[in-house]
N, C-alpha and C positions, 0 to 999 in steps of 0.2 A: 276547373276539377271539382267531379261530382264531390258529394258524399260518402260512399263508397271510395273511392278510389283516395279522400283524405283520411277514412280509420283505417284501409290500407299500410297508405304510408304512418300514420302516429303508431300500430301496431310491430310494423317491422324496426321503426326507428328503436321503439322500446324491447324489440328482440336483443339488435345489436345492442343495447347500452346495457341492457341485464347481461347477455353472453361477453360483450368484450368486460362489463366488471369478474363476472365467475373467471374467465382468462388471465385477467389479472390476477386477481387470488391466488386464484392457484398457479401460479406460475413469477410472482416475483423471486420469491425463492433461487430460481433455476436460472432467472435472466439475472442474477444477479451473483449467481457463482460463476455464470459461464464468462461476466464479464468480467468480471475479477482476474479467471486463467486468464484465456482468451486476450487481452490487453497488456495484466499484469506477463505473460510469457513471452509476447510479440516487443515490448516497449525497453525490458531490461533483459532479454537474453539470455535469459534465463527457466526454467522448471518453475511455474508456480502453483500450488495443488492447493486445494480446499477442502477441506472434510463434510465440512454441512453449514448452510446456510438457514436462519430461518428468518422470516421476517413479516409477523403481523401486519396483513393488509389492511388493515384497519385503522392502523393509529403509527405506522412502518415505523415501528420500535422493530429491533429484532438484535441477532448473536449471528459473527464472524464463526467460527470456530474450526482451527484446526490449519490456520495459511500459513505455511512451507513458503516462502522465498529460496530457489534456492542457487547456487552457483555461477556467473558463467564460467566456458572454460579456462580448462589451466590453472583451476582453483581446485585443493583437497580437500580443506572441512565438507560437511556433509550437507549444509546453509550455510546462508548468509540472513537470515533473519525469521525466528518463528515465535507465532503466536495463539495462544491454544484458546485464547478468548480474546472478542473485540464487539464491541457491543456500538451497534449504530441505531439512527435514528433517520429515514429517509420522508420528505415529504412524497406520499404516495401521487399525490394530486400530480406534481411535477415530471411521473414516469410517459405520461405523456405530452410532454410539451417539449422545445428543442432542447431549453437547458435543467439536469435533474439534480435538483437542492436534497446534499444532506446536510441536517443540521447539526448531527453530532456522530464523529468515529474519533471511540475511547481506545485505546489497546492498554492492558494493562499485563507488567512483567510480562518480556516478550526478554524471548531469547536473541539478544547480538553475536556471530561469529565475526570480527574483523581480522580478514588474513594479509596477510605481507608476504606476496607474492615476489616473483624473482627481481617484475619491475614495477609492478603498482598494487596497491591493496585492491581486496574482492570489490568491495565500495567502490573504488576511483572507475572500476570497470562497469561494474552497475552503472553510475554516475554518462561516463563514457558510451555506451548506449544506449541513455536513452536521448541525450543531445544527438545520437542518431537520427535516434525514430523523430525524433521532432522536427531533426533535418528532409525525413526521407516523407514526412506528414503531405504533403501535396499532393493529397488523391484527390480523384474525382466525388466531387459534391455527395451525390446516392451515399461514400462509401465511408464517410468519416462516418466518428465516431459521432455519440452525444458529446457537449460539454456538460461541464459537472462546476457544480457552487457549493464547497464544504465548509459553513459557517462556524463552526468549531472542532478544529483534528488533538490531539492528542496523546502520546505517550507517556506512560505513569510507571514508574521502580523495571524496570529495563535492563538488563545483565546483560552484558559485554564481556565477549572473553580475546583474546587477543592470543594470535598463531603467526609464529615466524622458524624461518628455516633452523636460526641458528637457540632456538629452545627447546630445540631433541625433542620433539615430540611434542612438549610440556607445554601449557597455554597459563595463561596472565587473565585474572576476573574483576573486572571493575561494576563498581554500578553507576548509570546516567543519568545525567539528567535529565530533568523533566525537559518533554518538549510540548509548549500547548500553540497553536499556531488558529488564528481566528480570517474568518471572510474569507478564505483564501478564492481565488477567482472571481469574486463581484462588482470589483471594480469593472472588471473584462468584459463583465456578463459571461463569465462561464472560462472555462480549461478545459482541452483535449486532458484526455489521462494522462499520457506524457509529460502533459505539463506540471501535473497534478502529482506525478510520481518525480518529477526531476526537484520542485519545490521539495516535496518532502523528506526525497533520499538529500538532500544537501541539510536538510537540518538534521536529519542523523549522521550526516555524514561530520556535524561541523562538532556534534557531541564526542563522535569516536576520535578526528585528530584533536580536543580541547583532554581526551585520557589516555592517550596513546601517544607518547613518543618515542618510535622503535629506534634513534638515535642515540636517548634515554637509554632506553632498555639494553641497545647489546653494548654501549658500557659499563653495566652494571656486571653482564650476564658474570662475565667474569669473573666477579666479586658472588658468585650463589645467583639461584635463582631467586631465595626470596629479596635481595636486595633490588633483585630487576622490580621486584613486585611493589615496593616501596618503592622502588622514583617515582612508580605510574601512580600509586594512593599518595605519594607529595605533589603532584599537580592542581592538588582542588585543597591543596593548603597556600 
């Protein structure tokens, strides 16, 4: 290889590196937003919306605003989960590798609607859809989603509204216990978006099951909605 060829090659490499860095810098936000909407909607079979994503490509710190997880078919409440502000920290270097490392996801004061349908709840339906998605995930290598490791996931001060047909259009509200999960996917070398959704979904569903006992509420409805609310709150005592 001549000196001229070496210089040209190094110049091209420099251009590619700088160009790639600029592309990454200005596209991290849209990449994260598209991934949340695409994979979230696909695995839950419910519409996922995100208002805005801002990620600092220098340190990976950012915010996800206006995240809304809708309900699967057959449910009537406006959504299952809504969070106005989510703090995220991503290892920017990992975006170019096979496994994306998320240092932190912190969800503060989300709003949850727990709807009891004719046979199952909306969160049961979402969990079922995620499990079906996992069963159908045997796709060609080229189309498989990147895997994820989430080192710290938390949900704080979540409010849950319970909705059921026998409440006559009214709802019951409780504050859910906080959720803290660490090193999701670390032992496995990463998890798929569907597997991550299943893990987080189970954690949320467990809190909802602990907060709402529909059978106890149903028995209490005959004595008034206020007593039904006390039946739920009594589960924390």
